[in-house]
Steps between C-alpha positions, in 0.01 A plus 500: 500500500792739579646445145152547355453821698836647393447401140165675503661812637767503233234440229256763621733766646312778330185428709682613811694804368253770629451303825875497553517875435223557758682304763831665406355853548342414843819335629710785361292744714534277815875450461564855387320646796699292745833573328420873493390515863798286626749721300330823620520380863864388465568844348341673803700285731834559329428873475405531865760254624771660294444836673426364844787269524747769398492584872510259794245650730209754464323689774173697470328691774162349603210729432300575823136396513252764375294651783180663347465726811859624505531531126763352269855474652797651338690265270736260682873559430834408638721781635865572448581338830335179395714476184807570706417220749464263199835610362664438836396140509776241477274289278459784246767607260324808366151644491303790347151636518251610236334839531174531332224759440299650223585776241323640207657403160391703197441323175610630156199742482592654843210328679528287824577139407226264633194551723730463803866624526759232432710357783831682537763290672874493564710179490811449708803310403352187657168461334289224332434728201752602241517664159381275208623762259733790547605600853336604826499880576815618680426871511223738593404560136477134389214258508416148406151384398324169558484306184112499503499879557744557217276286270186691586650854496727448192813626682830320457864518606647843419161678507430790719208484730328743728391429857313729736631557855269531803459873426389414142813645352633329190844331505663324204693166521686296240395143466817282554347160518196269525425285802301170495294527832333160454128427539412733781170658378581828686784550254368330183160672514580833676843542352834556668828693477831479671703795635801528717444517879510883532284557193247250605454665845495842353240413231267295718557631859547139598707401795590147620530168334223286368733207460852389614696263287802320638783276391614215739850522633746232398453182710136580579193363318211705363279362788744614763512852352119515478461388861763744629319787308164391650651513850634854474201645307244360743140380461403780275678351199460215258843354420547218241789355306519618141406149379191489718400853405510410135305178554226689669480762234509226229211323672289815494577538130425136445145560619445733194661236274264233656196709423615542134566126482149416623336759260697357195428148598131584507527591131699178447216304659252665257725405200536138623116484559428606141769261377328214694178576302689488172674181606173331604331608175791370290509152659117477498497555120804290426369206702153530339671499155701196586219280623551252224869482590404442864250240403754317288744496793222346706436246232862386493494449872582829661330549846306805606780580744751490219293732286464731798877487569582565129304818499657615829848410361422723199398791719811449727740509207328802347481672840863425599655601158299822490579580863875455437470749209292728723754497774771599260287777363410608852860526597554738216196698582607518872844609402351782281263612782796510751703689249244774412269483803741492792444879556122447564531471874812709545766240439770641279424690185417219268866405440655153462402266781622142578230253393371277786379167385371279780391133475161606631440719200599224247315220686188716547475568128557142408254375761220755427516441126511124518231466778262741335532311164448154664204618709337666201531173304342287772143532373579437146712204605198364687287539191757311295452193726126494419552451124354168406705263286203493259569864417785382287253353256323842444585709199473827665779649710328821602499604860145411569581457864514868531178575317235461766201716566475715808264325741251654738722418799795678351279792403362525850849490655617776275203722576549434865856607477400831333229559757743443786752732341227767460407455867851553613545811288184639664627423853840671422319817391257511795768504771756768578794553269765267638760253376252223594273629222776447246557146629131426447511644150799279419313186624198611291719538195639150544154366545386673175799334329360156610164609343668587177684169485184307576276698260774564238347275232161676535671844497689408182187371322305803595766763405580315174135484416462872538821576312400248228189711410745742342785272406283264306416779256869575429585190301542122498829509694342695783195276500714194529704662779182567696393134468847373592506714817172351625581142401707436812407774749677330791826499323447866388407597861804336640720680249360845566487482880881555524456831310197581715722485811751746361242738352310507828816588697620770265152649456423491870829671587440769223152573651651524853778725373266727296240520774760573766645779280148656437415475870824658618480773229159581642649512853778727366240726348295499827780535748727725291265721289798720420773529232815514718605408857801670656667372812840524678747214470421277800792423731454153640735543800625772731879556472673222668601610846295815475224640714229255604179537287278565797721782628495664157127471491463662846710802392264594220198441718331269263458226754593242237695199584637434151773692323379833377401492129670760274263740347462645144655850502257776504673661195389193292138555598524868412662428158237242413210733603635779277528280189215559251493126394406402853144536630528371855773412754381305801709421806505215735649510849539181701614401842470205743407481862436216741138414563366268763283230359527352157239526229422127548414557868798314642598794719860478396693821430496595133657771295237736366570664162366851505472709189374835376457626151561863413321689216286201454125439497483139633159430353607612152868434485531187709166321436464172690229237556325592823392279789324779685495881491603738234839652408317829426464537883872516554633805678670617820410274795404208274679189381475248218602142581565203282300196609796319642580797728135561603479217756123498469453877496247649256414858384408718793699305761793652685857399411767572751842575354796464741736795476804619678325803651189306595225289327291672239130400460386511146154420339512237234385654177540193288622137496640374167569153373850362553597496132412860433725810479439599858712284721559514872398820692442811291479841671419847383827686453424729792450207733822331361707815584359488855594132542842526329626848528839397379372350174474800266613362167335267252642153466309450179374724224234403248499690171207513253552660160293774358219388260639460153863538615755338274637192679862578402465865621342381827790260557747776424327737749508236769870413448595869478352550840730236661817583308664651811380213726650181365382288788131565425358190324260567209267219407267521205170312559505408130857362532403311819210339326724417203765347728234294673365384159854418384558283810175312437586459133843362574355258741231389257734456210747305723222263614361474155837400363521222747145384434575515130704189552180310600317627188804392287477149650129497440550596130744203470227286641255616238750460232564139616127425515470637138798291389362179658161582366639529146683177548175335610303640206761422230267286286217746551714794381608296197129425427417865518789578260372230266155660505642831382621683817818688404816519707427856589145418611641212713749733662220757562282238654762399750593864568139594579462199721816596707396867510150380636671299775724791598214745492278285718762452756598866498139626513409271791824611673431864434144464640626331821786743525269807493260350762780381735724798449212732601409283788852467625570874476164591660560264787814694612451848363212705632299713259647324202444654153471201272708558183509242224805571281336428161812591304702238682225241473490572123878430490428169678238406237738591220774290662255215518427520131867518411576211740230294329648572155848416618382181664348384171796572279689179539204266512333672200823478306536133574135430411535686170812320395368148576450286188127442421546159350744383767272613776192334348689177437641482860336375811 
């Protein structure tokens, strides 16, 4: 039997070509994902370990616990005496500290780089960081940039950059080098620059060391040096060896890699699921076509178990060979991903990396491809054992075993699946918008797929019948194609279900993406009904070693327990107000105070955000959905609250605002919904000045252009107003919406590209179905040719048949995708604005048509070239 099986495989290799391609692609995704993730993780480790192990021991001050009542503590740092005690240790050969603060870097346009100032640090002679290009600064007019900052800002070695000192005075530096600061997000996202010690302290106002790096003395181990440092620095420090420090950071980075690995493997699972459908359909058709062969084997003494084993042996050989090729292709894909994608999570800059190939990656690919193939062939193998030896005496070799009508039981089961799916969708929409709702929608979608599989033959017959009303009028070839599509609806349904899966996923995600974009744009329009938003660059930290935040707050009398927010200079507001292109300039002032009792009634202290809007009519300029009251009633002595701050209060109730000079009782004028423009506690400007006498400037300006103003002139007027104030950030609402749309588009096209692999596998499946169908109908095609059907008409018939299969699969998938995309988005996003991207769906339909035509090319060409007399004379 083994020789017979292998001989059959050699004789009919073409039957399994597209099946092998489907397996190859799926395994390629699995292996490529694992190779990419392993290489990326190793690159993280080598990057982190390479810098951390360049020193023997690393000490960081432990941050004190945050006390809501006392306010945030000053940043923890080591003092000069701490560094000296470490240097005096017998176990330490040398040590240095790192000074770190923040400074404003100006970009090439003279504007502040980033929403927050980059970190500005100094590196001693002993440091875990070094120059990856050029040299570290050695004088007061030199600077080195983090490689990520240089890439984003466009500056390089030899360029001159401008940095603002604490007095906002400009100072120029020459870039002498680039520094690779690893994967710390505070550096990779916020940016960083390196100065010498004196310049760093002068430009940032920082004092003290945020880290001490040390080298072990000769004759002492890293652990001994670390233990000695921990002893002299006391309990307020975290001291680790360089190796342990690197391992801890690499583990944190590995968590990001693990998430990426899981996400990519999810797409690999989808690809293998679709491939399994293709494999099952292929073996089902092949076994049905070979029933006479199976019967003859039974006649000459083959047992049922031998026939069963023969089919499984075929599937094992096909799966194993295809998986080997898939693993090889996956290694190449993983290598390319590591080469060009290593910068995605902050590892390197996409340069050469050392490929990591683990046994797990190879064995997983081989196992997945082979097991999926064998499991998919089990049912066809069982069918092969049921072929009677008498079947060898029949003259027909058609796959009659697949051509069965859909019974009432099957119909009832399919309808029940659709009903259960609809019920779950309804339940997900009736509850609150939570992640649970998305899970319910996912289960509903899977249940609907079951219904499609069960009722597939009925769906095929129904759709083809409707399409046939038009196609039958377009010629003999189309009429024959319609008849062929309904001749074996189960086979057609099995072929198109793979495409249905891919079309559903892509359409569903496109609906989610488009609806999310429409909903968020509406939120932008509601919450930011302005053209421009101006704000100061936000400093994340007080200068290291500087005045405690709560003390600074007490001096200005604001009563706040967070660092004072910079304000937009009054000159900017005046310049904006005088510009003819600008119709309105609105100001926002915000501060925070401690309030007893949280909005959820827990009684725990909470930080109250208190705001006031100047030159603004809240009801007109900041419209919000109201829970009670009316914003028109706002004025001195009254307050507007968002629902999460109201704590059960309604319009007309009294709200007590804690303040430094005594509590202020205010009447609630309105309570707004949480998602509106009004958030927190909103006071009249007069009451705000009483509660916060030290807060006189606006921390945000909103600009609305004059009716009919030219957008370019409006933009010029806004930017002219901030020319002398480089740290003022200018955000265009239109640009913000465009950036948001670009992010969604990038995510959509990335996911669509991955799901396209599943569609490609599905097209292979349809092509294989067509090829096997042509093989089965060789004599029939020859008879049609003998009766006058031309080669072109035969090719057209097979092309229309393939297009019908692709369109059926795509249309069912598009329908399911729209329904479940809407349900999924609505289950997690309140006030969803359903948006169906008809243009994208039109592209999907066009792709389905093209895919059908491509799937029919080879089968149609083979059918057209087959000899008429030879086919009629053969078996």
